[in-house]
SEPA-603833 format. One record per residue: residue number from 1; residue in one letter; chain; x, z, y of N, C-alpha, C in turn. Coordinates in steps of 0.001 Angstrom, whole numbers, m for minus. Each point is the difference from the previous one (the first is absolute). Layout:
<atoms>
+-----+----+----+---------+---------+---------+---------+---------+---------+---------+---------+---------+
|   i | aa | ch |     n.u |     n.w |     n.v |    ca.u |    ca.w |    ca.v |     c.u |     c.w |     c.v |
+-----+----+----+---------+---------+---------+---------+---------+---------+---------+---------+---------+
| NUM |  a |  A |       X |       Z |       Y |       X |       Z |       Y |       X |       Z |       Y |
...
+-----+----+----+---------+---------+---------+---------+---------+---------+---------+---------+---------+
</atoms>
This chain:
<atoms>
+-----+----+----+---------+---------+---------+---------+---------+---------+---------+---------+---------+
|   i | aa | ch |     n.u |     n.w |     n.v |    ca.u |    ca.w |    ca.v |     c.u |     c.w |     c.v |
+-----+----+----+---------+---------+---------+---------+---------+---------+---------+---------+---------+
|   1 |  m |  A |  m10550 |   16152 |   m6041 |   m1091 |    m761 |     323 |     m92 |   m1217 |   m1066 |
|   2 |  l |  A |   m1101 |    m550 |    m115 |    m216 |   m1210 |    m766 |     171 |   m1256 |     871 |
|   3 |  k |  A |     477 |   m1104 |    m393 |     277 |   m1359 |     544 |   m1344 |    m280 |     815 |
|   4 |  s |  A |   m1124 |     100 |    m641 |   m1137 |    m515 |     738 |    m275 |     981 |    1228 |
|   5 |  d |  A |     288 |    1236 |     m88 |    m236 |     832 |    1201 |    1165 |    m253 |     946 |
|   6 |  l |  A |    1209 |    m169 |    m310 |     979 |    m361 |     852 |    m163 |   m1426 |     829 |
|   7 |  r |  A |    m593 |   m1002 |    m787 |    m299 |   m1101 |     692 |    m992 |     170 |    1203 |
|   8 |  k |  A |   m1146 |     690 |    m385 |    m743 |     234 |     989 |     344 |     774 |    1274 |
|   9 |  t |  A |     799 |    1117 |    m315 |     600 |     834 |     946 |    1036 |    m800 |     996 |
|  10 |  y |  A |     829 |    m658 |    m534 |     974 |    m876 |     755 |    m390 |   m1125 |     609 |
|  11 |  k |  A |   m1119 |    m629 |    m500 |    m475 |   m1074 |     605 |    m671 |     460 |    1363 |
|  12 |  l |  A |    m727 |    1191 |     m40 |    m622 |     690 |    1179 |    1005 |     278 |     925 |
|  13 |  l |  A |    1208 |     587 |    m358 |    1057 |     465 |     752 |     564 |   m1235 |     827 |
|  14 |  r |  A |     264 |   m1071 |    m831 |     510 |   m1163 |     585 |    m976 |    m649 |    1013 |
|  15 |  n |  A |   m1334 |     126 |    m334 |    m917 |    m628 |     750 |    m148 |     699 |    1509 |
|  16 |  n |  A |     490 |    1307 |      27 |     m57 |     715 |    1107 |    1155 |    m271 |     966 |
|  17 |  l |  A |     929 |    m790 |    m407 |    1346 |    m298 |     795 |    m448 |   m1083 |    1024 |
|  18 |  s |  A |     489 |     143 |    1186 |    m195 |    m919 |    1120 |    1060 |   m1174 |    m311 |
|  19 |  i |  A |    m246 |   m1190 |     694 |     939 |    m959 |      m7 |    1382 |     304 |     465 |
|  20 |  n |  A |      29 |     820 |    1018 |    1232 |     407 |     638 |     816 |     996 |   m1139 |
|  21 |  d |  A |    m803 |     894 |    m657 |     463 |     833 |   m1104 |     636 |    m727 |    m969 |
|  22 |  i |  A |    m590 |   m1099 |    m445 |     476 |    m858 |   m1102 |    1318 |    m646 |     384 |
|  23 |  e |  A |      50 |    m526 |    1191 |    1210 |    m674 |     520 |    1228 |    1083 |      80 |
|  24 |  d |  A |    m190 |    1071 |     667 |     787 |    1001 |      77 |     567 |     502 |   m1296 |
|  25 |  l |  A |    m899 |     488 |    m897 |     473 |     431 |   m1243 |     660 |   m1043 |   m1030 |
|  26 |  s |  A |    m451 |   m1214 |     247 |     586 |   m1185 |    m793 |    1468 |    m163 |     483 |
|  27 |  l |  A |     232 |     121 |    1282 |    1363 |    m135 |     480 |     931 |    1212 |    m374 |
|  28 |  e |  A |    m630 |    1009 |    m117 |     877 |    1153 |    m555 |     320 |    m128 |   m1419 |
|  29 |  i |  A |    m900 |    m501 |    m762 |     194 |    m272 |   m1423 |    1108 |   m1041 |    m141 |
|  30 |  a |  A |     m88 |   m1091 |     843 |    1151 |   m1026 |     m43 |    1302 |     484 |     403 |
|  31 |  n |  A |      55 |     823 |     996 |    1324 |     596 |     399 |     512 |     924 |   m1109 |
|  32 |  r |  A |    m878 |     833 |    m616 |     555 |     756 |   m1091 |     446 |    m644 |   m1141 |
|  33 |  l |  A |    m609 |   m1227 |    m258 |     521 |    m911 |   m1250 |    1535 |    m324 |     222 |
|  34 |  l |  A |     294 |      40 |    1321 |    1443 |    m519 |      42 |    1010 |    1005 |    m515 |
|  35 |  k |  A |    m472 |    1210 |    m295 |     871 |    1093 |    m527 |     165 |     m28 |   m1465 |
|  36 |  l |  A |    m842 |    m984 |    m683 |      17 |     m81 |   m1439 |    1301 |    m938 |    m366 |
|  37 |  p |  A |     532 |     373 |   m1147 |    1180 |    m835 |    m393 |    m447 |   m1212 |    m882 |
|  38 |  i |  A |    m773 |    m940 |     706 |    m665 |   m1195 |    m732 |     423 |   m1361 |     747 |
|  39 |  w |  A |     892 |     202 |     938 |      56 |   m1236 |     879 |    1227 |   m1010 |    m440 |
|  40 |  d |  A |     573 |     391 |   m1285 |     981 |   m1143 |    m328 |    m520 |    m833 |   m1143 |
|  41 |  l |  A |   m1290 |      61 |    m204 |    m746 |    m915 |    m885 |    m414 |   m1259 |     608 |
|  42 |  s |  A |    m700 |    m800 |    m793 |    m355 |   m1422 |     445 |   m1439 |    m238 |     119 |
|  43 |  f |  A |    m859 |     378 |    m965 |   m1432 |    m458 |    m118 |    m847 |    1082 |     324 |
|  44 |  y |  A |    m775 |      93 |     990 |    m825 |    1082 |     539 |   m1441 |    m498 |     m96 |
|  45 |  h |  A |    m965 |     651 |    m725 |   m1335 |    m349 |    m224 |    m741 |     949 |    1009 |
|  46 |  i |  A |    m861 |    m497 |     841 |    m825 |     737 |     952 |   m1343 |    m513 |      17 |
|  47 |  f |  A |    m903 |    1004 |     223 |   m1341 |    m408 |     152 |    m278 |    m336 |    1550 |
|  48 |  l |  A |    m945 |    m872 |     145 |    m395 |    m509 |    1378 |   m1366 |    1033 |     271 |
|  49 |  s |  A |      86 |     698 |    1180 |   m1011 |    1029 |     125 |   m1413 |    m647 |     128 |
|  50 |  i |  A |    m933 |     839 |    m400 |   m1444 |    m310 |     188 |    m362 |     874 |    1219 |
|  51 |  a |  A |    m125 |    m583 |    1165 |    m265 |     807 |    1207 |   m1472 |     703 |     m36 |
|  52 |  e |  A |    m853 |    m675 |    m705 |   m1454 |     606 |    m175 |      89 |    1289 |    m654 |
|  53 |  y |  A |     883 |     194 |    m987 |     165 |    1201 |    m924 |     910 |     886 |     851 |
|  54 |  k |  A |     620 |    m237 |    1286 |     813 |     941 |     724 |    1218 |     292 |   m1033 |
|  55 |  e |  A |     587 |   m1023 |    m612 |    1115 |     290 |    m765 |    1387 |       1 |    1043 |
|  56 |  i |  A |    1040 |     468 |    m559 |    1255 |     m37 |     723 |     243 |   m1396 |     503 |
|  57 |  d |  A |     521 |     m98 |    1128 |     207 |   m1347 |     705 |    1449 |    m202 |    m568 |
|  58 |  t |  A |      92 |    m973 |    m913 |    1334 |    m399 |    m491 |     764 |    m934 |     857 |
|  59 |  d |  A |    m456 |    m394 |    1159 |     640 |    m834 |     782 |    1495 |     459 |     475 |
|  60 |  f |  A |      61 |    1350 |     116 |    1179 |     516 |     429 |     972 |    m143 |   m1187 |
|  61 |  i |  A |    m373 |     264 |   m1135 |     855 |     m38 |   m1160 |     363 |   m1605 |    m246 |
|  62 |  l |  A |    m780 |    m906 |     264 |     155 |   m1399 |    m101 |    1272 |    m363 |     936 |
|  63 |  n |  A |    m260 |     473 |    1260 |    1012 |    m293 |     944 |    1430 |     691 |    m324 |
|  64 |  i |  A |      94 |    1142 |    m779 |    1165 |     506 |    m452 |     660 |    m985 |    m974 |
|  65 |  l |  A |    m925 |    m313 |    m948 |     477 |    m775 |   m1177 |     592 |   m1390 |     494 |
|  66 |  s |  A |    m692 |    m519 |     998 |     334 |   m1314 |     599 |    1240 |     179 |     782 |
|  67 |  g |  A |      92 |     970 |     783 |    1366 |     349 |     615 |    1120 |     224 |    m847 |
|  68 |  k |  A |     m35 |     519 |   m1117 |     904 |     295 |    m932 |     240 |   m1260 |    m911 |
|  69 |  d |  A |    m821 |   m1111 |     169 |     262 |   m1280 |    m750 |    m445 |      93 |   m1475 |
|  70 |  k |  A |    m964 |     837 |    m250 |    m301 |     222 |   m1428 |   m1107 |    m938 |    m524 |
|  71 |  h |  A |     m59 |    m276 |   m1215 |   m1051 |    m796 |    m574 |   m1264 |     720 |    m126 |
|  72 |  i |  A |   m1005 |    m415 |     725 |   m1360 |     741 |     237 |    m984 |    m618 |   m1080 |
|  73 |  v |  A |    m710 |     792 |    m906 |    m838 |    m513 |    m930 |   m1400 |     719 |     294 |
|  74 |  v |  A |    m965 |    m970 |     m12 |   m1390 |     609 |      58 |    m839 |    m651 |   m1052 |
|  75 |  s |  A |   m1215 |     549 |    m309 |    m697 |    m240 |   m1112 |   m1280 |    m638 |     309 |
|  76 |  k |  A |    m518 |    m568 |   m1001 |   m1561 |    m631 |      46 |    m611 |     607 |   m1343 |
|  77 |  s |  A |   m1176 |     628 |     335 |    m663 |     725 |   m1058 |    m912 |   m1006 |    m745 |
|  78 |  d |  A |    m124 |     115 |   m1374 |    m959 |    m625 |    m770 |    m981 |    1117 |    m595 |
|  79 |  f |  A |   m1250 |     m38 |     586 |    m865 |    1128 |    m246 |    m644 |    m106 |   m1476 |
|  80 |  k |  A |      17 |   m1216 |    m517 |    m476 |    m268 |   m1429 |     847 |     466 |    m884 |
|  81 |  s |  A |    1359 |     m70 |      11 |     997 |     457 |    m824 |     510 |    1368 |     257 |
|  82 |  g |  A |    m130 |     261 |    1326 |     633 |    1366 |     379 |    1526 |    m116 |     302 |
|  83 |  s |  A |     440 |   m1212 |     204 |    1505 |    m174 |      69 |     265 |    m414 |    1471 |
|  84 |  m |  A |    1366 |      m5 |     287 |     392 |    m414 |    1274 |    1089 |   m1122 |    m202 |
|  85 |  t |  A |      60 |   m1106 |     749 |    1050 |    m922 |      38 |     655 |     155 |    1176 |
|  86 |  n |  A |    1464 |     m25 |     m97 |     906 |     303 |    1157 |     481 |   m1060 |     532 |
|  87 |  y |  A |     133 |    m215 |    1393 |     419 |   m1085 |     717 |    1190 |     382 |    1027 |
|  88 |  l |  A |     956 |    m747 |     215 |     965 |     184 |     988 |    m692 |    m174 |    1369 |
|  89 |  l |  A |     186 |     926 |     977 |    m537 |    m160 |    1280 |    1103 |    m797 |     830 |
|  90 |  t |  A |    m509 |   m1252 |     441 |     894 |    m856 |     803 |    m699 |    m320 |    1336 |
|  91 |  d |  A |     642 |    m681 |     927 |    m493 |    m265 |    1243 |   m1302 |    m990 |    m263 |
|  92 |  s |  A |      22 |    m691 |   m1044 |    m973 |   m1108 |    m268 |   m1186 |     624 |   m1037 |
|  93 |  t |  A |      27 |    1363 |    m402 |    m921 |     404 |    m690 |   m1253 |     145 |     729 |
|  94 |  l |  A |   m1175 |    m502 |    m564 |   m1308 |     132 |     565 |    m585 |    1205 |    m416 |
|  95 |  i |  A |    m488 |     983 |     797 |    m710 |    1243 |    m433 |   m1423 |    m174 |     338 |
|  96 |  r |  A |    m822 |     224 |    m889 |   m1582 |      82 |     244 |    m568 |    1263 |    m593 |
|  97 |  k |  A |   m1030 |     523 |     562 |    m745 |    1203 |    m657 |    m929 |    m450 |    m936 |
|  98 |  n |  A |     130 |     758 |   m1253 |    m955 |    m486 |   m1090 |   m1359 |     756 |     267 |
|  99 |  s |  A |    m976 |    m125 |    m998 |   m1432 |     559 |     173 |     110 |    1398 |      89 |
| 100 |  y |  A |    1040 |     699 |    m370 |     116 |    1460 |     308 |     844 |     466 |    1186 |
| 101 |  n |  A |     147 |   m1068 |     965 |     785 |     232 |    1177 |    1438 |     362 |    m295 |
| 102 |  i |  A |     619 |    m488 |   m1069 |    1364 |     306 |    m278 |     772 |   m1306 |     391 |
| 103 |  p |  A |    1009 |     372 |    1065 |     815 |   m1307 |     385 |     865 |    m334 |   m1234 |
| 104 |  e |  A |      24 |   m1278 |    m385 |     946 |    m314 |    m964 |     411 |   m1584 |      92 |
| 105 |  p |  A |    1166 |    m389 |    m622 |     382 |   m1264 |     109 |    m919 |   m1152 |    m775 |
| 106 |  v |  A |    m182 |    m986 |     569 |    m763 |   m1114 |    m523 |     835 |    m540 |   m1193 |
| 107 |  d |  A |    1199 |    m208 |     157 |     836 |    m446 |   m1122 |    1417 |     122 |     505 |
| 108 |  g |  A |     927 |    m647 |    m602 |    1526 |     191 |     318 |     901 |      72 |   m1166 |
| 109 |  i |  A |    1204 |     610 |     240 |    1017 |     111 |    m891 |    m261 |    1327 |    m904 |
| 110 |  e |  A |    m365 |    m290 |   m1264 |    m380 |    1114 |    m888 |    1354 |     852 |    m355 |
| 111 |  i |  A |    m171 |    1229 |     214 |    1121 |     940 |    m445 |    m326 |     791 |   m1250 |
| 112 |  a |  A |     724 |     m53 |   m1154 |    m275 |     815 |   m1163 |      99 |    1428 |     399 |
| 113 |  n |  A |    m826 |     889 |    m821 |      78 |    1405 |     211 |    1489 |     620 |    m295 |
| 114 |  h |  A |     647 |    m475 |    m955 |    1272 |     465 |    m404 |    1122 |    m184 |    1092 |
| 115 |  k |  A |    m357 |    m899 |     993 |     885 |     m57 |    1141 |     m14 |     950 |    1188 |
| 116 |  i |  A |   m1196 |     706 |     m24 |    m247 |     862 |    1111 |     821 |    1343 |    m199 |
| 117 |  d |  A |     488 |     226 |    1058 |     893 |    1442 |      17 |    m730 |    1176 |     585 |
| 118 |  v |  A |    m749 |    m168 |     928 |    m749 |    1075 |     702 |   m1397 |    m506 |     212 |
| 119 |  v |  A |    m866 |    1036 |    m341 |   m1415 |    m247 |     344 |    m632 |    1133 |     974 |
| 120 |  f |  A |    m477 |    m507 |    1131 |    m789 |     979 |     839 |   m1308 |     m23 |    m392 |
| 121 |  i |  A |    m537 |    1162 |    m343 |   m1436 |      81 |    m698 |    m966 |     730 |     895 |
| 122 |  p |  A |   m1090 |    m798 |     245 |   m1188 |     769 |     816 |    m628 |     942 |   m1006 |
| 123 |  l |  A |    m348 |    1019 |     695 |    m801 |    1122 |    m829 |    m932 |     777 |     936 |
| 124 |  l |  A |    m948 |     836 |    m600 |    m880 |     818 |     637 |     532 |    1295 |     104 |
| 125 |  a |  A |     545 |     521 |   m1228 |     572 |    1410 |     m88 |    1188 |     m36 |   m1067 |
| 126 |  f |  A |     630 |    1029 |      46 |    1115 |     226 |   m1030 |     320 |    1403 |    m335 |
| 127 |  d |  A |     674 |     450 |   m1112 |     219 |    1303 |    m119 |    1553 |     240 |    m133 |
| 128 |  k |  A |     367 |    1331 |    m146 |    1506 |     384 |      80 |     688 |    m529 |   m1283 |
| 129 |  q |  A |    m722 |    m579 |    m913 |     686 |    m414 |   m1215 |     175 |   m1488 |      49 |
| 130 |  g |  A |    m415 |    m688 |    1062 |     123 |   m1503 |     240 |   m1347 |    m847 |    m542 |
| 131 |  h |  A |    m911 |     812 |    m452 |   m1201 |    m739 |    m405 |    m745 |    m435 |    1321 |
| 132 |  r |  A |    m560 |   m1235 |    m170 |    m854 |    m603 |    1193 |   m1303 |    m238 |    m294 |
| 133 |  v |  A |    m836 |    m175 |    1205 |   m1423 |    m401 |    m167 |     m61 |   m1216 |     967 |
| 134 |  g |  A |    m411 |    m957 |    m670 |    m355 |   m1260 |     740 |   m1431 |    m266 |      42 |
| 135 |  y |  A |    m350 |   m1187 |     149 |   m1475 |    m340 |       2 |    m721 |     m55 |   m1287 |
| 136 |  g |  A |     801 |      61 |   m1074 |    m577 |     224 |   m1257 |     m99 |   m1153 |    m836 |
| 137 |  k |  A |     488 |   m1136 |     366 |    m191 |   m1251 |    m644 |    1136 |    m209 |   m1100 |
| 138 |  g |  A |    1165 |     857 |     306 |    1198 |    m279 |   m1106 |     924 |   m1066 |     325 |
| 139 |  f |  A |    m135 |    m710 |    1167 |     905 |   m1059 |     202 |    1454 |     393 |      59 |
| 140 |  y |  A |     232 |     980 |     834 |    1376 |     367 |     m16 |     660 |     708 |   m1316 |
| 141 |  d |  A |    m920 |     647 |    m821 |     479 |     387 |   m1256 |     450 |   m1068 |    m798 |
| 142 |  r |  A |    m860 |   m1063 |    m144 |     359 |   m1107 |    m790 |    1256 |    m805 |     526 |
| 143 |  f |  A |      m2 |     m92 |    1219 |    1261 |    m693 |     598 |    1183 |     886 |    m203 |
| 144 |  l |  A |     m69 |    1217 |     384 |    1294 |     694 |    m110 |     452 |     298 |   m1450 |
| 145 |  s |  A |    m895 |      m2 |    m925 |     495 |      69 |   m1476 |     756 |   m1308 |    m466 |
| 146 |  d |  A |    m376 |   m1033 |     738 |     711 |   m1232 |    m253 |    1294 |    m265 |     650 |
| 147 |  c |  A |     275 |     836 |     987 |    1353 |     m71 |     765 |    1067 |     557 |    m905 |
| 148 |  k |  A |    1266 |    m284 |     311 |    1100 |     562 |    m569 |      29 |    1551 |     135 |
| 149 |  p |  A |     554 |     688 |    m965 |     m57 |    1590 |      32 |     679 |     518 |    1333 |
| 150 |  e |  A |    1016 |    m679 |     377 |     713 |     552 |    1321 |    m575 |    m368 |    1275 |
| 151 |  t |  A |   m1171 |    m743 |       6 |    m677 |    m366 |    1213 |    m392 |    1325 |     695 |
| 152 |  i |  A |     350 |      72 |    1259 |    m291 |    1340 |     730 |   m1474 |    m163 |     642 |
| 153 |  k |  A |    m750 |     995 |    m339 |   m1439 |      48 |     414 |    m205 |     944 |    1028 |
| 154 |  i |  A |    m477 |    m356 |    1306 |     m81 |     843 |    1120 |   m1456 |     m67 |     444 |
| 155 |  g |  A |    m609 |    1200 |     m92 |   m1424 |     173 |     568 |      91 |     212 |    1548 |
| 156 |  l |  A |    m910 |    m570 |     622 |    m113 |     368 |    1546 |   m1372 |     691 |     331 |
| 157 |  s |  A |     149 |    1053 |     511 |   m1178 |     862 |     372 |      58 |     620 |    1353 |
| 158 |  f |  A |   m1176 |     m64 |     656 |    m161 |     756 |    1307 |     m47 |    1580 |    m230 |
| 159 |  f |  A |    m172 |     433 |   m1205 |    m323 |    1474 |    m250 |    1002 |     622 |   m1164 |
| 160 |  d |  A |      35 |    1225 |     103 |     986 |     570 |    m927 |    m517 |     m22 |   m1399 |
| 161 |  a |  A |     916 |     619 |    m880 |    m461 |     m39 |   m1411 |    m998 |    1047 |    m411 |
| 162 |  e |  A |    m812 |    m312 |    m955 |    m852 |     990 |    m693 |     955 |     709 |    m954 |
| 163 |  e |  A |    m439 |    1158 |    m370 |     729 |     865 |   m1011 |     m10 |    m789 |   m1344 |
| 164 |  h |  A |   m1161 |    m383 |    m418 |    m169 |    m550 |   m1356 |   m1116 |    m981 |     m80 |
| 165 |  i |  A |      52 |   m1037 |    m727 |   m1113 |    m935 |     m37 |    m416 |     317 |   m1482 |
| 166 |  e |  A |   m1196 |     599 |    m217 |    m392 |     583 |   m1263 |    m221 |   m1089 |   m1151 |
| 167 |  d |  A |    m315 |   m1260 |     329 |    m338 |    m924 |   m1078 |    1034 |   m1183 |      25 |
| 168 |  a |  A |    1152 |     289 |     449 |     983 |    m997 |     m50 |     111 |    m328 |   m1622 |
| 169 |  h |  A |     273 |   m1278 |    m148 |      84 |    m515 |   m1364 |    1434 |    m377 |    m455 |
| 170 |  e |  A |     316 |      90 |   m1134 |    1425 |    m372 |    m557 |     269 |   m1528 |     389 |
| 171 |  n |  A |    m975 |    m837 |     165 |     368 |   m1318 |     233 |     235 |    m313 |    1406 |
| 172 |  d |  A |    m327 |     882 |     932 |     137 |     m20 |    1472 |    1641 |    m181 |     283 |
| 173 |  v |  A |     441 |    m961 |     832 |    1223 |    m144 |     320 |     258 |     878 |    1084 |
| 174 |  k |  A |    1042 |     998 |    m196 |     265 |     889 |    1047 |     927 |    m539 |    1079 |
| 175 |  l |  A |      m7 |     647 |    1196 |     808 |    m379 |    1095 |    1453 |     426 |    m163 |
| 176 |  d |  A |     965 |    m650 |     692 |    1334 |     571 |     220 |      92 |     834 |    1223 |
| 177 |  y |  A |    m631 |    m607 |    1001 |    m116 |     635 |    1278 |   m1306 |     m84 |     650 |
| 178 |  c |  A |    m432 |     889 |     895 |   m1164 |    m256 |     669 |     411 |     317 |    1519 |
| 179 |  v |  A |    m309 |    m815 |    1004 |     412 |     327 |    1398 |   m1204 |     163 |     819 |
| 180 |  t |  A |     m33 |    1107 |     705 |   m1011 |     344 |    1035 |     605 |     m35 |    1379 |
| 181 |  p |  A |    m815 |     177 |    1036 |     516 |     194 |    1292 |     887 |    1189 |      81 |
| 182 |  k |  A |     m60 |     992 |    m681 |     713 |    1218 |      92 |    1125 |     271 |   m1003 |
| 183 |  a |  A |    m163 |    m735 |   m1155 |     889 |     382 |   m1191 |     257 |   m1121 |    m923 |
| 184 |  i |  A |    1125 |      15 |    m635 |     398 |    m652 |   m1209 |    m102 |     721 |   m1195 |
| 185 |  y |  A |   m1111 |    m418 |   m1070 |      81 |     690 |   m1038 |     800 |    m734 |   m1143 |
| 186 |  t |  A |     730 |     635 |    m819 |     778 |    m705 |   m1029 |    m482 |     662 |   m1348 |
| 187 |  f |  A |    m187 |    m930 |   m1034 |    m454 |     355 |   m1151 |     950 |    m372 |   m1297 |
+-----+----+----+---------+---------+---------+---------+---------+---------+---------+---------+---------+
</atoms>
């Protein structure tokens, strides 16, 4: 399938999930993440969920990271440049929704991309080769290509892998893992 078709299909599938489904599936994903060999690192970048888009509820993962005393990093998007600036999430970090309903920090302690060890990535679909389909703006491709090569890239999905994304591009940054409620995919 093409990325544009996958976007339509998976937005519709996600839209059909109930609030209870999202909570249950998000908890299963968070519990499955505990099985990955990633917990001895320091800086973990995570997205703050857009409830209106029925994204995975990352609050469960935030609780795990906080309980393990990890440095949690969240981003602020610049839609003019297509870039993200990363900030340390602390008790004093003020979070506001931007005009796209994305919760993001107002300001704070900036964290350089090369410091980030693990990135949890939102996506709509992915394939068995580790390619992913997001919303199509390229924010994560630009961000991930600026991280150190050993940064672990983990997609989070309610749904299983597609066989193949036909129009995956050579500049698309591939995942190392994708975690669903039922499985861990390793690439």
